[in-house]
ROFIGU-775892 format. One record per residue (C-alpha): residue number from 1; residue in three letters; z, y, x. Coordinates in Angstrom, 2 decimals. Layout:
// ROFIGU-775892
<node><resi>NUM</resi><resn>ALA</resn><pz>Z</pz><py>Y</py><px>X</px></node>
...
This chain:
// ROFIGU-775892
<node><resi>1</resi><resn>MET</resn><pz>-108.63</pz><py>92.23</py><px>143.82</px></node>
<node><resi>2</resi><resn>ILE</resn><pz>-105.93</pz><py>90.72</py><px>145.79</px></node>
<node><resi>3</resi><resn>PHE</resn><pz>-104.79</pz><py>87.88</py><px>143.39</px></node>
<node><resi>4</resi><resn>ASP</resn><pz>-107.76</pz><py>86.04</py><px>142.01</px></node>
<node><resi>5</resi><resn>THR</resn><pz>-105.37</pz><py>84.64</py><px>139.03</px></node>
<node><resi>6</resi><resn>PRO</resn><pz>-102.81</pz><py>86.96</py><px>137.81</px></node>
<node><resi>7</resi><resn>ARG</resn><pz>-99.22</pz><py>85.84</py><px>137.83</px></node>
<node><resi>8</resi><resn>PRO</resn><pz>-96.72</pz><py>85.91</py><px>135.52</px></node>
<node><resi>9</resi><resn>TRP</resn><pz>-94.29</pz><py>88.65</py><px>137.13</px></node>
<node><resi>10</resi><resn>ASP</resn><pz>-97.50</pz><py>90.67</py><px>138.36</px></node>
<node><resi>11</resi><resn>ASN</resn><pz>-97.15</pz><py>93.48</py><px>135.62</px></node>
<node><resi>12</resi><resn>LEU</resn><pz>-93.03</pz><py>93.37</py><px>135.68</px></node>
<node><resi>13</resi><resn>PRO</resn><pz>-90.92</pz><py>95.82</py><px>137.34</px></node>
<node><resi>14</resi><resn>LEU</resn><pz>-89.13</pz><py>93.94</py><px>140.12</px></node>
<node><resi>15</resi><resn>ARG</resn><pz>-87.36</pz><py>96.34</py><px>142.00</px></node>
<node><resi>16</resi><resn>LEU</resn><pz>-85.78</pz><py>98.80</py><px>139.23</px></node>
<node><resi>17</resi><resn>SER</resn><pz>-82.84</pz><py>98.19</py><px>137.54</px></node>
<node><resi>18</resi><resn>ASN</resn><pz>-82.06</pz><py>97.88</py><px>133.61</px></node>
<node><resi>19</resi><resn>GLU</resn><pz>-81.31</pz><py>101.59</py><px>133.76</px></node>
<node><resi>20</resi><resn>GLU</resn><pz>-84.09</pz><py>102.82</py><px>135.82</px></node>
<node><resi>21</resi><resn>ILE</resn><pz>-86.67</pz><py>100.82</py><px>133.63</px></node>
<node><resi>22</resi><resn>SER</resn><pz>-85.24</pz><py>102.73</py><px>130.65</px></node>
<node><resi>23</resi><resn>GLN</resn><pz>-85.69</pz><py>105.94</py><px>132.32</px></node>
<node><resi>24</resi><resn>PRO</resn><pz>-88.66</pz><py>105.56</py><px>134.51</px></node>
<node><resi>25</resi><resn>TYR</resn><pz>-89.11</pz><py>109.47</py><px>134.95</px></node>
<node><resi>26</resi><resn>GLU</resn><pz>-85.79</pz><py>109.59</py><px>136.41</px></node>
<node><resi>27</resi><resn>VAL</resn><pz>-87.14</pz><py>107.45</py><px>139.27</px></node>
<node><resi>28</resi><resn>ILE</resn><pz>-89.76</pz><py>110.29</py><px>139.84</px></node>
<node><resi>29</resi><resn>HIS</resn><pz>-87.15</pz><py>112.51</py><px>140.17</px></node>
<node><resi>30</resi><resn>ASP</resn><pz>-84.98</pz><py>110.40</py><px>142.39</px></node>
<node><resi>31</resi><resn>PHE</resn><pz>-87.74</pz><py>109.74</py><px>144.92</px></node>
<node><resi>32</resi><resn>PHE</resn><pz>-88.23</pz><py>113.75</py><px>145.69</px></node>
<node><resi>33</resi><resn>SER</resn><pz>-84.39</pz><py>113.62</py><px>145.98</px></node>
<node><resi>34</resi><resn>ALA</resn><pz>-85.00</pz><py>111.66</py><px>148.82</px></node>
<node><resi>35</resi><resn>PHE</resn><pz>-88.33</pz><py>113.01</py><px>150.21</px></node>
<node><resi>36</resi><resn>GLU</resn><pz>-89.82</pz><py>116.16</py><px>150.04</px></node>
<node><resi>37</resi><resn>LYS</resn><pz>-93.07</pz><py>115.97</py><px>149.20</px></node>
<node><resi>38</resi><resn>HIS</resn><pz>-95.00</pz><py>116.77</py><px>152.34</px></node>
<node><resi>39</resi><resn>ARG</resn><pz>-92.55</pz><py>114.71</py><px>154.37</px></node>
<node><resi>40</resi><resn>ALA</resn><pz>-93.43</pz><py>111.72</py><px>152.41</px></node>
<node><resi>41</resi><resn>ILE</resn><pz>-97.33</pz><py>112.31</py><px>153.09</px></node>
<node><resi>42</resi><resn>THR</resn><pz>-96.48</pz><py>112.64</py><px>156.75</px></node>
<node><resi>43</resi><resn>ILE</resn><pz>-94.66</pz><py>109.34</py><px>156.53</px></node>
<node><resi>44</resi><resn>LEU</resn><pz>-97.19</pz><py>107.81</py><px>154.50</px></node>
<node><resi>45</resi><resn>GLN</resn><pz>-100.03</pz><py>109.01</py><px>156.98</px></node>
<node><resi>46</resi><resn>ARG</resn><pz>-98.25</pz><py>107.95</py><px>160.03</px></node>
<node><resi>47</resi><resn>TRP</resn><pz>-97.68</pz><py>104.61</py><px>158.25</px></node>
<node><resi>48</resi><resn>LEU</resn><pz>-101.20</pz><py>103.84</py><px>157.66</px></node>
<node><resi>49</resi><resn>TYR</resn><pz>-102.74</pz><py>105.11</py><px>160.77</px></node>
<node><resi>50</resi><resn>SER</resn><pz>-100.55</pz><py>102.63</py><px>162.65</px></node>
<node><resi>51</resi><resn>VAL</resn><pz>-101.75</pz><py>99.80</py><px>160.65</px></node>
<node><resi>52</resi><resn>CYS</resn><pz>-105.47</pz><py>100.83</py><px>161.86</px></node>
<node><resi>53</resi><resn>SER</resn><pz>-104.43</pz><py>100.85</py><px>165.32</px></node>
<node><resi>54</resi><resn>ASN</resn><pz>-102.63</pz><py>99.55</py><px>167.94</px></node>
<node><resi>55</resi><resn>LYS</resn><pz>-100.37</pz><py>102.30</py><px>168.40</px></node>
<node><resi>56</resi><resn>LYS</resn><pz>-96.58</pz><py>102.18</py><px>167.00</px></node>
<node><resi>57</resi><resn>CYS</resn><pz>-95.66</pz><py>103.92</py><px>164.00</px></node>
<node><resi>58</resi><resn>LYS</resn><pz>-94.45</pz><py>107.50</py><px>165.14</px></node>
<node><resi>59</resi><resn>GLU</resn><pz>-91.68</pz><py>106.82</py><px>162.37</px></node>
<node><resi>60</resi><resn>SER</resn><pz>-88.34</pz><py>104.76</py><px>163.08</px></node>
<node><resi>61</resi><resn>PRO</resn><pz>-88.46</pz><py>100.97</py><px>161.60</px></node>
<node><resi>62</resi><resn>SER</resn><pz>-85.29</pz><py>102.05</py><px>159.20</px></node>
<node><resi>63</resi><resn>THR</resn><pz>-87.08</pz><py>105.27</py><px>158.19</px></node>
<node><resi>64</resi><resn>LEU</resn><pz>-90.62</pz><py>103.33</py><px>157.04</px></node>
<node><resi>65</resi><resn>LEU</resn><pz>-88.31</pz><py>100.64</py><px>155.75</px></node>
<node><resi>66</resi><resn>PHE</resn><pz>-86.71</pz><py>103.39</py><px>153.32</px></node>
<node><resi>67</resi><resn>PHE</resn><pz>-90.17</pz><py>104.92</py><px>152.72</px></node>
<node><resi>68</resi><resn>TYR</resn><pz>-91.49</pz><py>101.35</py><px>152.01</px></node>
<node><resi>69</resi><resn>GLU</resn><pz>-88.59</pz><py>100.41</py><px>149.35</px></node>
<node><resi>70</resi><resn>LYS</resn><pz>-89.11</pz><py>103.71</py><px>147.69</px></node>
<node><resi>71</resi><resn>ILE</resn><pz>-92.46</pz><py>104.17</py><px>147.16</px></node>
<node><resi>72</resi><resn>GLU</resn><pz>-92.25</pz><py>100.58</py><px>145.66</px></node>
<node><resi>73</resi><resn>TYR</resn><pz>-89.65</pz><py>101.93</py><px>143.31</px></node>
<node><resi>74</resi><resn>LEU</resn><pz>-92.18</pz><py>104.98</py><px>142.37</px></node>
<node><resi>75</resi><resn>ILE</resn><pz>-95.15</pz><py>102.74</py><px>141.67</px></node>
<node><resi>76</resi><resn>GLU</resn><pz>-93.09</pz><py>100.34</py><px>139.64</px></node>
<node><resi>77</resi><resn>ALA</resn><pz>-91.88</pz><py>103.33</py><px>137.51</px></node>
<node><resi>78</resi><resn>ALA</resn><pz>-95.63</pz><py>104.76</py><px>137.52</px></node>
<node><resi>79</resi><resn>TYR</resn><pz>-96.63</pz><py>101.49</py><px>135.85</px></node>
<node><resi>80</resi><resn>LEU</resn><pz>-94.21</pz><py>102.01</py><px>133.08</px></node>
<node><resi>81</resi><resn>ILE</resn><pz>-94.68</pz><py>105.41</py><px>132.64</px></node>
<node><resi>82</resi><resn>SER</resn><pz>-98.60</pz><py>104.66</py><px>132.37</px></node>
<node><resi>83</resi><resn>GLN</resn><pz>-97.98</pz><py>102.42</py><px>129.27</px></node>
<node><resi>84</resi><resn>LEU</resn><pz>-96.49</pz><py>105.39</py><px>127.43</px></node>
<node><resi>85</resi><resn>ASN</resn><pz>-97.95</pz><py>108.35</py><px>125.33</px></node>
<node><resi>86</resi><resn>ASN</resn><pz>-97.42</pz><py>111.23</py><px>127.99</px></node>
<node><resi>87</resi><resn>SER</resn><pz>-99.55</pz><py>113.86</py><px>126.06</px></node>
<node><resi>88</resi><resn>GLU</resn><pz>-96.37</pz><py>115.92</py><px>124.77</px></node>
<node><resi>89</resi><resn>ARG</resn><pz>-94.69</pz><py>115.77</py><px>127.74</px></node>
<node><resi>90</resi><resn>LYS</resn><pz>-93.83</pz><py>118.96</py><px>129.79</px></node>
<node><resi>91</resi><resn>ALA</resn><pz>-95.97</pz><py>118.16</py><px>133.03</px></node>
<node><resi>92</resi><resn>VAL</resn><pz>-99.03</pz><py>118.02</py><px>130.96</px></node>
<node><resi>93</resi><resn>LEU</resn><pz>-100.71</pz><py>121.89</py><px>131.05</px></node>
<node><resi>94</resi><resn>GLN</resn><pz>-102.51</pz><py>123.30</py><px>127.89</px></node>
<node><resi>95</resi><resn>ASN</resn><pz>-105.90</pz><py>124.55</py><px>129.52</px></node>
<node><resi>96</resi><resn>ASP</resn><pz>-105.26</pz><py>127.85</py><px>127.36</px></node>
<node><resi>97</resi><resn>SER</resn><pz>-108.14</pz><py>130.07</py><px>128.59</px></node>
<node><resi>98</resi><resn>GLU</resn><pz>-107.92</pz><py>132.69</py><px>126.07</px></node>
<node><resi>99</resi><resn>ASN</resn><pz>-103.96</pz><py>133.50</py><px>127.29</px></node>
<node><resi>100</resi><resn>GLU</resn><pz>-104.54</pz><py>135.92</py><px>129.94</px></node>
<node><resi>101</resi><resn>ASP</resn><pz>-101.11</pz><py>135.22</py><px>131.27</px></node>
<node><resi>102</resi><resn>PHE</resn><pz>-101.98</pz><py>132.11</py><px>132.00</px></node>
<node><resi>103</resi><resn>ASN</resn><pz>-102.61</pz><py>131.56</py><px>135.74</px></node>
<node><resi>104</resi><resn>ILE</resn><pz>-103.37</pz><py>127.87</py><px>137.17</px></node>
<node><resi>105</resi><resn>MET</resn><pz>-102.59</pz><py>129.06</py><px>140.97</px></node>
<node><resi>106</resi><resn>SER</resn><pz>-99.10</pz><py>130.13</py><px>139.66</px></node>
<node><resi>107</resi><resn>ALA</resn><pz>-96.62</pz><py>128.58</py><px>142.24</px></node>
<node><resi>108</resi><resn>GLU</resn><pz>-94.46</pz><py>127.37</py><px>139.21</px></node>
<node><resi>109</resi><resn>TYR</resn><pz>-96.56</pz><py>124.64</py><px>138.24</px></node>
<node><resi>110</resi><resn>PHE</resn><pz>-96.53</pz><py>122.77</py><px>141.54</px></node>
<node><resi>111</resi><resn>CYS</resn><pz>-94.00</pz><py>124.40</py><px>143.59</px></node>
<node><resi>112</resi><resn>ALA</resn><pz>-90.74</pz><py>125.38</py><px>141.90</px></node>
<node><resi>113</resi><resn>TRP</resn><pz>-88.94</pz><py>126.44</py><px>144.92</px></node>
<node><resi>114</resi><resn>GLY</resn><pz>-91.99</pz><py>128.59</py><px>145.75</px></node>
<node><resi>115</resi><resn>SER</resn><pz>-90.79</pz><py>131.19</py><px>143.18</px></node>
<node><resi>116</resi><resn>SER</resn><pz>-87.26</pz><py>130.78</py><px>143.73</px></node>
<node><resi>117</resi><resn>LYS</resn><pz>-85.27</pz><py>134.14</py><px>144.87</px></node>
<node><resi>118</resi><resn>PHE</resn><pz>-83.58</pz><py>132.11</py><px>147.67</px></node>
<node><resi>119</resi><resn>THR</resn><pz>-86.57</pz><py>130.41</py><px>149.42</px></node>
<node><resi>120</resi><resn>GLN</resn><pz>-86.89</pz><py>132.06</py><px>153.11</px></node>
<node><resi>121</resi><resn>ASN</resn><pz>-90.46</pz><py>131.43</py><px>153.40</px></node>
<node><resi>122</resi><resn>PRO</resn><pz>-91.90</pz><py>130.73</py><px>150.05</px></node>
<node><resi>123</resi><resn>ALA</resn><pz>-95.88</pz><py>130.83</py><px>151.02</px></node>
<node><resi>124</resi><resn>LYS</resn><pz>-95.37</pz><py>128.11</py><px>153.62</px></node>
<node><resi>125</resi><resn>LEU</resn><pz>-93.46</pz><py>126.11</py><px>150.82</px></node>
<node><resi>126</resi><resn>ILE</resn><pz>-96.32</pz><py>126.75</py><px>148.26</px></node>
<node><resi>127</resi><resn>TRP</resn><pz>-98.91</pz><py>125.59</py><px>150.99</px></node>
<node><resi>128</resi><resn>GLN</resn><pz>-97.45</pz><py>122.48</py><px>151.74</px></node>
<node><resi>129</resi><resn>ASP</resn><pz>-96.74</pz><py>121.67</py><px>148.00</px></node>
<node><resi>130</resi><resn>PHE</resn><pz>-100.31</pz><py>122.65</py><px>146.96</px></node>
<node><resi>131</resi><resn>PRO</resn><pz>-101.63</pz><py>119.04</py><px>145.26</px></node>
<node><resi>132</resi><resn>ARG</resn><pz>-104.68</pz><py>118.65</py><px>147.82</px></node>
<node><resi>133</resi><resn>SER</resn><pz>-105.75</pz><py>115.14</py><px>146.59</px></node>
<node><resi>134</resi><resn>LEU</resn><pz>-106.13</pz><py>116.09</py><px>142.48</px></node>
<node><resi>135</resi><resn>ASN</resn><pz>-109.00</pz><py>117.33</py><px>140.95</px></node>
<node><resi>136</resi><resn>THR</resn><pz>-108.60</pz><py>119.94</py><px>138.03</px></node>
<node><resi>137</resi><resn>LYS</resn><pz>-108.17</pz><py>117.60</py><px>135.09</px></node>
<node><resi>138</resi><resn>GLU</resn><pz>-105.41</pz><py>115.51</py><px>137.07</px></node>
<node><resi>139</resi><resn>PHE</resn><pz>-103.54</pz><py>118.71</py><px>138.11</px></node>
<node><resi>140</resi><resn>PHE</resn><pz>-103.60</pz><py>119.73</py><px>134.14</px></node>
<node><resi>141</resi><resn>ASN</resn><pz>-102.18</pz><py>115.84</py><px>133.49</px></node>
<node><resi>142</resi><resn>PRO</resn><pz>-100.73</pz><py>114.25</py><px>136.17</px></node>
<node><resi>143</resi><resn>TYR</resn><pz>-99.85</pz><py>111.20</py><px>134.32</px></node>
<node><resi>144</resi><resn>SER</resn><pz>-103.85</pz><py>110.70</py><px>134.04</px></node>
<node><resi>145</resi><resn>VAL</resn><pz>-103.38</pz><py>109.58</py><px>137.71</px></node>
<node><resi>146</resi><resn>PHE</resn><pz>-101.40</pz><py>106.66</py><px>137.02</px></node>
<node><resi>147</resi><resn>LYS</resn><pz>-103.85</pz><py>104.83</py><px>134.80</px></node>
<node><resi>148</resi><resn>LYS</resn><pz>-106.15</pz><py>105.50</py><px>137.80</px></node>
<node><resi>149</resi><resn>THR</resn><pz>-103.63</pz><py>103.82</py><px>140.10</px></node>
<node><resi>150</resi><resn>PHE</resn><pz>-103.32</pz><py>100.29</py><px>138.41</px></node>
<node><resi>151</resi><resn>ARG</resn><pz>-107.14</pz><py>100.42</py><px>137.41</px></node>
<node><resi>152</resi><resn>PHE</resn><pz>-107.55</pz><py>100.13</py><px>141.40</px></node>
<node><resi>153</resi><resn>TYR</resn><pz>-104.73</pz><py>97.35</py><px>141.67</px></node>
<node><resi>154</resi><resn>SER</resn><pz>-102.72</pz><py>95.84</py><px>139.53</px></node>
<node><resi>155</resi><resn>LEU</resn><pz>-98.52</pz><py>96.30</py><px>139.69</px></node>
<node><resi>156</resi><resn>GLY</resn><pz>-98.26</pz><py>93.12</py><px>141.62</px></node>
<node><resi>157</resi><resn>GLU</resn><pz>-101.34</pz><py>93.60</py><px>143.51</px></node>
<node><resi>158</resi><resn>TRP</resn><pz>-99.80</pz><py>97.04</py><px>144.64</px></node>
<node><resi>159</resi><resn>ARG</resn><pz>-96.62</pz><py>95.16</py><px>145.72</px></node>
<node><resi>160</resi><resn>GLN</resn><pz>-98.50</pz><py>92.64</py><px>147.99</px></node>
<node><resi>161</resi><resn>GLU</resn><pz>-100.73</pz><py>95.23</py><px>149.56</px></node>
<node><resi>162</resi><resn>LEU</resn><pz>-97.78</pz><py>97.40</py><px>150.41</px></node>
<node><resi>163</resi><resn>SER</resn><pz>-95.72</pz><py>94.40</py><px>151.70</px></node>
<node><resi>164</resi><resn>ASN</resn><pz>-98.82</pz><py>93.36</py><px>153.92</px></node>
<node><resi>165</resi><resn>LEU</resn><pz>-99.00</pz><py>96.97</py><px>155.42</px></node>
<node><resi>166</resi><resn>PHE</resn><pz>-95.26</pz><py>97.35</py><px>156.07</px></node>
<node><resi>167</resi><resn>ASN</resn><pz>-94.97</pz><py>94.11</py><px>157.99</px></node>
<node><resi>168</resi><resn>MET</resn><pz>-98.04</pz><py>95.10</py><px>159.98</px></node>
<node><resi>169</resi><resn>ALA</resn><pz>-96.79</pz><py>98.34</py><px>160.84</px></node>
<node><resi>170</resi><resn>LEU</resn><pz>-94.05</pz><py>96.61</py><px>162.61</px></node>
<node><resi>171</resi><resn>SER</resn><pz>-96.06</pz><py>94.10</py><px>164.21</px></node>
<node><resi>172</resi><resn>LYS</resn><pz>-98.20</pz><py>94.91</py><px>167.27</px></node>
<node><resi>173</resi><resn>GLU</resn><pz>-101.44</pz><py>93.93</py><px>165.47</px></node>
<node><resi>174</resi><resn>SER</resn><pz>-103.75</pz><py>96.32</py><px>163.69</px></node>
<node><resi>175</resi><resn>LEU</resn><pz>-105.70</pz><py>95.70</py><px>160.43</px></node>
<node><resi>176</resi><resn>LEU</resn><pz>-108.60</pz><py>94.76</py><px>162.33</px></node>
<node><resi>177</resi><resn>ASP</resn><pz>-106.70</pz><py>92.13</py><px>164.41</px></node>
<node><resi>178</resi><resn>ASP</resn><pz>-105.26</pz><py>90.24</py><px>161.60</px></node>
<node><resi>179</resi><resn>GLY</resn><pz>-108.69</pz><py>90.13</py><px>159.57</px></node>
<node><resi>180</resi><resn>LEU</resn><pz>-107.24</pz><py>91.47</py><px>156.16</px></node>
<node><resi>181</resi><resn>ASP</resn><pz>-109.77</pz><py>92.87</py><px>153.95</px></node>
<node><resi>182</resi><resn>THR</resn><pz>-108.20</pz><py>95.93</py><px>153.00</px></node>
<node><resi>183</resi><resn>ASP</resn><pz>-109.78</pz><py>99.25</py><px>151.76</px></node>
<node><resi>184</resi><resn>ILE</resn><pz>-107.36</pz><py>101.53</py><px>153.82</px></node>
<node><resi>185</resi><resn>LEU</resn><pz>-109.18</pz><py>104.58</py><px>152.52</px></node>
<node><resi>186</resi><resn>SER</resn><pz>-109.03</pz><py>104.03</py><px>149.28</px></node>
<node><resi>187</resi><resn>VAL</resn><pz>-105.44</pz><py>102.67</py><px>149.50</px></node>
<node><resi>188</resi><resn>GLU</resn><pz>-104.54</pz><py>106.00</py><px>150.73</px></node>
<node><resi>189</resi><resn>LYS</resn><pz>-106.59</pz><py>107.89</py><px>148.63</px></node>
<node><resi>190</resi><resn>HIS</resn><pz>-104.67</pz><py>106.52</py><px>145.50</px></node>
<node><resi>191</resi><resn>LEU</resn><pz>-101.11</pz><py>106.92</py><px>147.06</px></node>
<node><resi>192</resi><resn>LEU</resn><pz>-101.63</pz><py>110.54</py><px>148.06</px></node>
<node><resi>193</resi><resn>LYS</resn><pz>-102.73</pz><py>111.05</py><px>144.33</px></node>
<node><resi>194</resi><resn>LEU</resn><pz>-99.78</pz><py>109.23</py><px>143.33</px></node>
<node><resi>195</resi><resn>ILE</resn><pz>-97.46</pz><py>111.02</py><px>145.59</px></node>
<node><resi>196</resi><resn>ASP</resn><pz>-99.01</pz><py>114.46</py><px>144.36</px></node>
<node><resi>197</resi><resn>ALA</resn><pz>-99.11</pz><py>113.66</py><px>140.69</px></node>
<node><resi>198</resi><resn>SER</resn><pz>-95.50</pz><py>112.58</py><px>140.73</px></node>
<node><resi>199</resi><resn>HIS</resn><pz>-94.37</pz><py>115.82</py><px>142.84</px></node>
<node><resi>200</resi><resn>LEU</resn><pz>-95.92</pz><py>117.71</py><px>139.83</px></node>
<node><resi>201</resi><resn>ILE</resn><pz>-94.22</pz><py>115.63</py><px>137.19</px></node>
<node><resi>202</resi><resn>ASP</resn><pz>-90.91</pz><py>116.44</py><px>139.22</px></node>
<node><resi>203</resi><resn>ILE</resn><pz>-91.49</pz><py>119.96</py><px>139.36</px></node>
<node><resi>204</resi><resn>ARG</resn><pz>-92.46</pz><py>120.89</py><px>135.96</px></node>
<node><resi>205</resi><resn>GLU</resn><pz>-90.08</pz><py>118.10</py><px>134.10</px></node>
<node><resi>206</resi><resn>PHE</resn><pz>-86.93</pz><py>118.53</py><px>136.26</px></node>
<node><resi>207</resi><resn>ARG</resn><pz>-86.70</pz><py>121.25</py><px>138.89</px></node>
<node><resi>208</resi><resn>LEU</resn><pz>-88.40</pz><py>124.10</py><px>137.33</px></node>
<node><resi>209</resi><resn>ASP</resn><pz>-85.84</pz><py>124.68</py><px>134.35</px></node>
<node><resi>210</resi><resn>TYR</resn><pz>-82.66</pz><py>124.73</py><px>137.36</px></node>
<node><resi>211</resi><resn>VAL</resn><pz>-84.64</pz><py>127.03</py><px>139.85</px></node>
<node><resi>212</resi><resn>THR</resn><pz>-85.48</pz><py>129.57</py><px>136.78</px></node>
<node><resi>213</resi><resn>SER</resn><pz>-81.86</pz><py>129.66</py><px>135.68</px></node>
<node><resi>214</resi><resn>ILE</resn><pz>-80.58</pz><py>130.04</py><px>139.21</px></node>
<node><resi>215</resi><resn>ASN</resn><pz>-83.13</pz><py>133.02</py><px>139.41</px></node>
<node><resi>216</resi><resn>GLY</resn><pz>-81.52</pz><py>134.10</py><px>136.04</px></node>
<node><resi>217</resi><resn>LYS</resn><pz>-78.13</pz><py>133.97</py><px>137.56</px></node>
<node><resi>218</resi><resn>ALA</resn><pz>-79.14</pz><py>136.09</py><px>140.44</px></node>
<node><resi>219</resi><resn>SER</resn><pz>-80.65</pz><py>138.77</py><px>138.38</px></node>
<node><resi>220</resi><resn>GLU</resn><pz>-77.42</pz><py>139.03</py><px>136.11</px></node>
<node><resi>221</resi><resn>ASP</resn><pz>-75.61</pz><py>139.37</py><px>139.25</px></node>
<node><resi>222</resi><resn>ASN</resn><pz>-77.79</pz><py>141.99</py><px>140.96</px></node>
<node><resi>223</resi><resn>GLY</resn><pz>-77.97</pz><py>143.82</py><px>137.55</px></node>
């Protein structure tokens, strides 16, 4: 808990435009148009490592600023989505144990380009995109992660925490030097889950249909 008393604007999206507020799922898609998932995780981990040490972040200040802004957009979108009923959306998999064709490890559920006929190294991409931070229930329903994200911190607390961590990453002091009471391991855990869950949503609701259509056209051309 960062704020003892919630403020009026804590649960309002301050970064998102009116269009993005009305279409928060598109914000998820935009995030992964800016960053591949493994790249986003690398930046996050380098950022948080620099906060915990006196070493300079391996990412440039401009890259860190861009990522910080994009992760704030993602968190605000996730908050709005967490208020909606997502049970019927495409990203939610039905655990059909009686269906012999259902394979939870199929790349199409977490790595659209892994099933593309144009991917040069699909095994490497599939390995990079596997959602390691999620448990089975979260894999089946990535939207469930969002509710846990905001049980840990409110939307306003997430914004404040990210701002603190961003400023610290650009300074010469570490988390211990500043004496901030931050559970950095829990912050990292929730942000990793947020990225993994959002990536599953992006794959299942935006990218998979596109890749499937490309594969279909390739088959027609070769047929």
